[in-house]
C-alpha positions as CSV (number, residue, x, y, z in Angstrom):
1,M,-4.9,-11.1,-13.3
2,Y,-4.5,-9.7,-16.7
3,V,-1.3,-10.8,-18.4
4,V,-0.1,-9.7,-21.8
5,L,1.6,-12.5,-23.7
6,R,3.7,-11.5,-26.7
7,K,4.9,-13.8,-29.5
8,T,7.6,-16.2,-28.3
9,H,9.1,-19.5,-29.4
10,G,10.8,-22.4,-27.5
11,I,10.8,-20.9,-24.0
12,V,7.0,-20.7,-23.8
13,A,6.4,-24.4,-23.0
14,C,8.0,-24.4,-19.6
15,L,7.3,-20.7,-18.7
16,L,3.7,-20.3,-19.8
17,A,2.4,-22.8,-17.2
18,T,4.2,-21.0,-14.4
19,V,3.0,-17.5,-15.5
20,L,-0.6,-18.5,-16.0
21,F,-0.8,-20.6,-12.8
22,C,0.5,-17.7,-10.7
23,A,-1.5,-15.1,-12.6
24,T,-4.7,-17.1,-11.8
25,G,-3.7,-17.7,-8.2
26,A,-2.5,-14.2,-7.5
27,Y,-5.9,-12.6,-7.9
28,A,-8.2,-15.6,-7.7
29,A,-10.5,-15.0,-4.7
30,W,-11.8,-11.4,-4.9
31,R,-14.8,-10.4,-2.8
32,V,-16.8,-7.2,-3.7
33,D,-18.8,-5.4,-1.0
34,C,-21.0,-2.4,-1.8
35,L,-20.8,0.0,1.1
36,H,-23.6,2.3,-0.1
37,P,-26.2,2.8,2.6
38,T,-29.9,2.2,1.7
39,G,-31.7,5.4,0.8
40,S,-28.6,7.5,0.2
41,A,-28.3,9.6,-2.9
42,R,-24.6,8.8,-3.5
43,S,-21.5,7.6,-1.7
44,C,-17.7,7.2,-2.2
45,A,-15.0,5.5,-0.2
46,W,-11.8,7.5,-0.4
47,A,-9.4,5.7,2.0
48,V,-8.9,2.6,4.1
49,S,-6.9,2.0,7.2
50,G,-7.1,-1.3,9.1
51,S,-10.8,-2.3,9.4
52,E,-12.0,1.2,8.7
53,Q,-13.0,2.9,5.5
54,V,-13.8,6.6,5.1
55,G,-15.5,8.7,2.5
56,T,-18.9,10.4,2.0
57,V,-22.5,9.3,2.1
58,G,-24.7,11.9,0.5
59,N,-23.2,15.2,1.6
60,H,-21.8,13.9,4.9
61,A,-18.4,12.6,5.9
62,A,-18.7,8.9,6.7
63,C,-16.7,6.0,8.1
64,W,-17.5,2.3,7.8
65,N,-16.3,-0.9,9.5
66,S,-16.3,-3.0,6.4
67,T,-20.1,-3.3,5.9
68,T,-22.8,-0.9,4.8
69,Q,-24.7,-1.4,8.1
70,T,-21.7,-0.1,10.2
71,W,-21.5,3.4,8.7
72,T,-21.1,6.4,11.0
73,D,-22.1,9.9,10.1
74,L,-19.2,12.2,10.9
75,N,-21.0,15.5,10.0
76,P,-20.5,17.8,13.0
77,A,-23.7,19.3,14.5
78,G,-24.3,22.8,13.3
79,S,-21.5,22.6,10.7
80,G,-23.7,23.4,7.8
81,T,-24.9,21.2,5.0
82,S,-21.8,19.2,4.0
83,S,-18.6,17.4,5.1
84,E,-16.2,15.0,3.6
85,A,-13.7,12.4,5.0
86,R,-10.7,11.8,2.8
87,G,-8.0,10.1,4.8
88,A,-7.7,7.7,7.8
89,Y,-5.0,6.3,10.0
90,G,-5.1,4.5,13.4
91,G,-8.7,5.3,14.3
92,K,-8.4,9.0,13.1
93,Q,-10.0,10.5,10.1
94,V,-9.4,13.8,8.2
95,G,-11.3,15.9,5.8
96,K,-13.4,19.0,5.9
97,Y,-16.8,20.4,7.0
98,N,-18.7,23.4,5.8
99,A,-19.0,26.3,8.1
100,A,-20.7,29.7,7.8
101,H,-17.8,31.3,6.1
102,G,-16.3,28.4,4.1
103,D,-14.7,24.9,4.4
104,R,-12.8,23.9,7.5
105,A,-10.1,21.3,7.5
106,C,-10.7,18.9,10.4
107,L,-9.7,15.8,12.3
108,W,-12.1,13.2,13.8
109,Q,-11.7,10.1,16.0
110,G,-14.6,8.0,14.9
111,S,-17.6,10.3,15.8
112,A,-19.1,13.6,14.8
113,E,-18.6,14.9,18.3
114,S,-14.9,14.2,18.3
115,V,-14.2,16.8,15.5
116,V,-11.2,19.1,15.9
117,T,-10.8,22.0,13.5
118,L,-7.4,22.4,11.8
119,H,-8.4,25.6,10.1
120,P,-5.6,28.2,10.1
121,S,-6.7,31.5,11.6
122,T,-5.5,33.4,8.5
123,A,-7.2,31.2,6.0
124,S,-10.6,31.6,4.3
125,N,-11.0,27.9,3.4
126,S,-9.1,24.7,4.2
127,Q,-9.3,21.0,3.5
128,A,-7.4,17.9,4.8
129,Y,-6.7,15.1,2.4
130,G,-4.3,12.7,4.1
131,I,-3.0,11.5,7.5
132,W,0.0,9.5,8.8
133,G,0.6,9.1,12.5
134,N,0.2,12.6,14.0
135,V,0.7,14.4,10.7
136,Q,-2.2,15.7,8.6
137,V,-1.9,17.3,5.1
138,G,-4.1,19.2,2.8
139,S,-4.5,22.8,1.6
140,A,-5.6,26.2,2.8
141,S,-6.6,29.4,1.0
142,V,-4.5,32.2,2.5
143,G,-4.4,35.7,1.1
144,G,-6.1,34.5,-2.1
145,T,-3.6,31.8,-2.6
146,H,-4.3,28.0,-2.4
147,V,-1.3,26.6,-0.5
148,A,-0.3,23.0,0.5
149,S,-0.6,22.6,4.2
150,M,0.6,20.4,7.1
151,W,-0.7,20.1,10.7
152,R,0.1,18.0,13.8
153,G,-3.3,17.7,15.3
154,T,-4.2,21.3,16.0
155,A,-4.9,24.5,14.0
156,A,-2.0,26.2,15.7
157,S,0.5,23.7,14.3
158,W,-0.3,24.7,10.7
159,V,2.7,24.8,8.3
160,N,2.6,26.5,4.9
161,L,4.4,24.1,2.5
162,Q,4.2,26.2,-0.6
163,P,7.7,26.7,-2.2
164,G,8.9,30.1,-3.3
165,G,7.8,31.2,-6.7
166,A,4.8,28.8,-6.8
167,M,1.3,30.0,-7.8
168,S,-0.6,27.3,-5.8
169,S,-0.1,23.9,-4.3
170,D,-1.8,20.9,-2.6
171,A,-0.7,18.1,-0.3
172,Y,-2.6,14.8,-0.7
173,G,-0.8,12.2,1.3
174,A,1.9,11.5,3.9
175,F,4.2,8.8,5.1
176,G,6.8,9.0,7.9
177,E,8.5,12.4,7.5
178,Q,7.4,13.0,3.9
179,Q,4.3,14.7,2.4
180,Y,3.2,14.2,-1.2
181,G,1.5,16.5,-3.6
182,L,1.4,19.0,-6.4
183,V,2.9,22.5,-6.9
184,H,1.6,24.8,-9.7
185,Y,4.1,27.1,-11.3
186,F,3.3,29.3,-14.3
187,G,2.8,26.8,-17.2
188,N,4.2,23.9,-15.2
189,D,2.6,21.7,-12.6
190,Q,5.1,19.6,-10.6
191,G,4.4,16.5,-8.6
192,G,6.7,15.7,-5.7
193,Y,7.3,15.6,-2.0
194,W,8.2,17.7,1.1
195,T,9.9,16.8,4.3
196,G,8.1,19.2,6.6
197,S,8.9,22.6,5.2
198,A,8.3,24.7,2.1
199,G,12.0,24.7,1.3
200,S,12.3,20.9,1.3
201,W,10.2,20.5,-1.9
202,V,11.6,17.9,-4.3
203,S,10.0,17.7,-7.8
204,L,9.5,14.3,-9.5
205,N,8.5,15.6,-12.9
206,P,10.3,13.5,-15.6
207,T,12.4,15.4,-18.1
208,G,10.1,17.3,-20.5
209,C,7.0,16.6,-18.4
210,M,4.8,19.7,-17.9
211,Y,2.3,18.2,-15.5
212,A,2.5,15.6,-12.7
213,S,0.9,14.9,-9.4
214,V,2.2,12.7,-6.6
215,R,-0.6,11.2,-4.4
216,D,1.0,8.7,-2.1
217,G,4.4,7.1,-1.2
218,D,6.3,5.0,1.3
219,G,9.5,7.1,1.7
220,S,11.4,5.8,-1.3
221,R,8.7,5.0,-3.9
222,Y,5.9,7.3,-5.0
223,V,2.6,6.9,-7.0
224,G,0.6,9.4,-8.9
225,Y,0.3,10.4,-12.6
226,A,2.1,12.5,-15.2
227,Q,1.3,13.7,-18.6
228,L,3.6,11.8,-21.0
229,G,2.8,12.8,-24.6
230,S,-0.9,13.7,-24.8
231,R,-2.2,11.4,-22.0
232,D,-2.1,11.1,-18.3
233,R,-0.2,8.0,-17.3
234,A,-0.3,6.2,-14.0
235,M,3.2,6.4,-12.5
236,L,5.3,4.6,-9.9
237,W,8.5,6.6,-9.2
238,L,11.4,4.6,-7.7
239,G,13.2,7.4,-5.9
240,S,13.9,10.1,-8.5
241,A,12.2,12.0,-11.3
242,N,13.5,9.9,-14.2
243,D,13.6,6.6,-12.5
244,Y,9.9,5.5,-12.9
245,V,7.6,2.8,-14.2
246,D,4.7,3.7,-16.4
247,L,1.9,1.6,-15.0
248,T,-0.7,2.4,-17.6
249,P,-2.0,-0.8,-19.2
250,G,-1.8,0.1,-22.8
251,V,-0.4,2.7,-25.2
252,N,-3.6,4.5,-26.1
253,V,-4.9,4.5,-22.5
254,S,-4.9,7.1,-19.8
255,G,-4.3,6.1,-16.2
256,H,-4.0,7.4,-12.6
257,A,-2.5,5.9,-9.5
258,F,-3.9,7.2,-6.3
259,A,-2.6,5.1,-3.4
260,M,-0.1,2.4,-2.5
261,C,0.5,-0.2,0.2
262,G,3.7,-2.3,0.2
263,D,4.1,-3.6,-3.4
264,Y,0.6,-2.8,-4.4
265,Q,-0.7,0.3,-6.2
266,V,-4.3,1.2,-7.0
267,G,-6.0,3.7,-9.3
268,N,-7.8,3.7,-12.6
269,A,-7.4,3.4,-16.3
270,F,-9.6,4.9,-19.0
271,I,-10.6,1.9,-21.1
272,N,-13.3,2.0,-23.8
273,L,-14.3,5.5,-22.8
274,K,-14.9,4.5,-19.1
275,D,-12.8,4.6,-16.0
276,H,-11.9,1.1,-14.7
277,A,-10.7,0.6,-11.1
278,G,-7.6,-1.5,-10.9
279,I,-4.6,-2.7,-9.0
280,W,-1.0,-3.2,-10.0
281,M,2.1,-4.8,-8.5
282,G,4.8,-2.6,-9.9
283,T,4.4,-3.1,-13.7
284,A,1.9,-2.2,-16.4
285,E,1.6,-6.0,-17.1
286,S,0.5,-6.7,-13.6
287,W,-2.7,-4.6,-14.0
288,F,-5.8,-6.3,-12.8
289,D,-9.1,-4.8,-13.8
290,L,-11.4,-4.5,-10.7
291,Q,-14.2,-3.2,-12.9
292,N,-14.6,-6.7,-14.3
293,L,-15.6,-8.0,-10.9
294,L,-18.7,-5.7,-10.7
295,P,-22.2,-6.5,-11.8
296,A,-23.3,-5.3,-15.2
297,E,-25.2,-2.2,-13.9
298,Y,-21.9,-0.7,-12.8
299,T,-20.4,0.9,-15.9
300,S,-17.3,2.7,-14.5
301,S,-15.2,2.7,-11.3
302,S,-12.1,4.1,-9.6
303,A,-10.0,2.8,-6.8
304,Y,-8.7,5.4,-4.3
305,G,-7.3,3.5,-1.3
306,V,-5.5,0.3,-0.4
307,D,-4.3,-1.5,2.8
308,I,-3.3,-4.9,4.0
309,V,-5.6,-5.9,6.8
310,G,-5.3,-9.1,8.8
311,G,-3.9,-11.0,5.8
312,N,-6.3,-9.5,3.3
313,L,-5.6,-7.0,0.5
314,V,-8.4,-4.4,0.8
315,V,-9.1,-1.8,-2.0
316,V,-11.8,1.0,-1.7
317,G,-13.3,3.4,-4.2
318,Q,-16.5,4.0,-6.0
319,A,-18.5,2.7,-8.9
320,W,-21.2,4.3,-11.1
321,N,-24.5,2.5,-10.9
322,N,-26.0,3.2,-14.4
323,V,-29.4,1.9,-13.5
324,L,-29.9,4.0,-10.4
325,Q,-27.7,6.9,-11.8
326,R,-25.5,7.3,-8.7
327,S,-22.0,6.7,-7.5
328,E,-21.7,4.0,-4.8
329,A,-18.9,3.3,-2.3
330,M,-17.2,0.0,-3.1
331,M,-14.7,-2.3,-1.4
332,W,-12.8,-5.1,-3.1
333,S,-10.8,-7.6,-0.9
334,Q,-9.0,-10.9,-1.2
335,P,-6.3,-12.9,0.8
336,V,-2.9,-11.5,0.1
337,P,-1.3,-13.6,-2.6
338,E,1.7,-15.7,-1.6
339,P,5.0,-13.9,-2.3
340,S,6.5,-17.0,-3.8
341,C,3.8,-16.9,-6.5
342,F,4.7,-13.4,-7.4
343,V,8.4,-14.3,-7.6
344,A,7.6,-17.1,-10.0
345,L,5.3,-14.8,-12.0
346,A,8.0,-12.1,-12.2
347,A,10.6,-14.6,-13.3
348,G,8.3,-15.9,-16.0
349,L,7.4,-12.5,-17.3
350,A,11.0,-11.4,-17.3
351,S,11.9,-14.3,-19.6
352,L,9.0,-13.4,-21.8
353,G,10.2,-9.9,-22.1
354,L,7.3,-8.4,-20.1
355,L,8.9,-6.8,-17.1
356,R,8.8,-3.1,-16.6
357,R,10.4,-0.6,-19.0
358,R,12.7,1.5,-16.8
359,R,13.3,5.1,-17.9
């Protein structure tokens, strides 16, 4: 775990041992698995749910069961040349496949043959990005407008989530009765959430922020990114627009948070001109650089999904293999750290003046 230690005086002697001990133990036993199948041109893991990871292999939607040998091709027969799986929940996967007249949002249950189209009858293209329970979210192009969309398992259940006055919108994730995404107004992109209807939209843009995107949440906390000053900053919102934590690990660094599970958030930070996959636990100081766990041939990475599975913390994403010139699906995992260790770590950091800056 990466810990920033500022200049201190007499309190260091008793606190430093606690902070460093817990920092070492909290992220001490990471395992890295490359999910890239042999012979494939490229791959990416977009999401994880339980023992299942979903993404793409080559141009086809794919799901894995924690090893490269277990990958399943989800590309529907006769669907064209490409497909993509972007979300998973409880044995179901969502994404899109390419049809003769455009992309089609779809839902699978573990096999290509199980595909169910979610494509609205009035749309020219559609895509599903996220799923929670029986709710799927994404976008559809209707009448020339790209609109955030929600389904409940069928094309006929489609709901247009775009608020009045918006130019376009996308929905990326869902939890319980909430849906998370982005609404584009003229000169102003707002990140926020819905509760099942266009009129329920709530913006989480901080005061003065002209661009934000919310990618995931748990009903009361939300992750994504917002442009603060001249840079994108990884964000954790704590319930309202101006109650947030800037997770980005450094002043002159850009960052993005893409997913969360419990007290963990994952995403990337742009460090030394490269994206680095990483994980946080609610503060910028808690950032742990997952890029540093990769072999030298992997020069950049991003983390897109996280889950707690059988006592293990599991993160998925992709890394760029600079030798083979391709992106490869990656999975990082380790036993969930003991909560007591994080309590001690937080107490030590608080005394050292390193806890979050709340706005």
